[in-house]
N, C-alpha and C positions, 0 to 999 in steps of 0.2 A: 503493498500500499504505500504509495507514493506521498500522501500527505502526512503520514506519520513518521517516514523518513526525513521529510522536510521537518517537521516539528522537531523531531530529535537532534538534528544539526543545529536547528535554530536555538535550542535550550542547552547547547553545549558551552555558549559564552556566558549565559545566565548562570549555569551552575559554578562557573570559575568565579564568577563576582559574588555569588553568595558564599562561596567556601571562603575567599578573601576576605569578605566583611566579617563574617564569623570569626575567623583568626583574628583579625585585628580587635575586635570586641573582648575574646579571650585573652591575648596578649595584655592588652590595657588594663584588664582586670586583674590578670596574676601579676603584673609589675607594678602596680600601684605604690607598694613600698619604696620602689626604687625611682619610679618617675615622677612621683607626687600627683597631689589630687588634681591639680588643674591639668595636667596633660593627659591624666587617666580619663577626665571627662572631655577634654578635646578628643581624644581618639575614640572613646566609646560613641561620641556623637557623630563623628566623621564614619565609622563603622556602620552607624543606624542609618545615615543618609546613605552610603553605598548599598546597603542592605535594602532599603525601601526602593531604589533605584531599580536593582535587580529582581526584586520582588513584582515591581509594577511592570517590567519587561517580561517576566516569566508568567505573570497572570494574562498579560495580552497575549503571549504566544498559546497559553493554554485556552484562552476564550476563543481565539481565532481558529485553532484547530477543532474545538467542539462546534462551533458555528458551521465550519466546513464539512463536519460529519455529525449532525444532530442525532442521528440513529444509532450512535456508537454503544450506547447501553442497552439497546433492544436487539441489535443485529447480530446474530450467531457469528457472522463473518469476522467481525471486531472483537470476538472475544478474547483475543491474546493482548490487544490493546487497550482494553476496558481497565485493567488493574493499573496500568501506568496512569491515565488519566486521573483515576479516582485517587491515586497517591499524590498525583501532583495539585489535586484540590485539597488534600489534606496538608500537603506541604506547605501551600499557600497560607492556610490558617495559622500554621506552627511559626511560618515567617512573620505574619502580622503580630502575633501576641510577642514574639521575641524584639520586633521594633518598637512597640508600645512599652516593652519593659525595658528596654534599652533607653529609650527617650526619657522614660520615667526616673531611671536611675541616675542620669545625668542632671537633671533639674531638681530633683528632691533626695 
């Protein structure tokens, strides 16, 4: 299925941005005694911005794939792709919660 191959290729860069931003958030949280509170908050906020950007792009790709294939959850032909799309939706929810928590931890 060509549209799923295009979706997978499009989300490779999204995945790299998501991983990079999570690494930035994790390292800044772990290195707080070394780099200080100001730089920790700065790096967390930067990581949250990159994560929000990557999440928006990922959700755009996910919704575009679903709009091109609206019967993905009912058609037996797409059974192997159904779990990938479902997990993508769960990932989007988890990333949104992480963005909100990271932003909250920077300001409060």
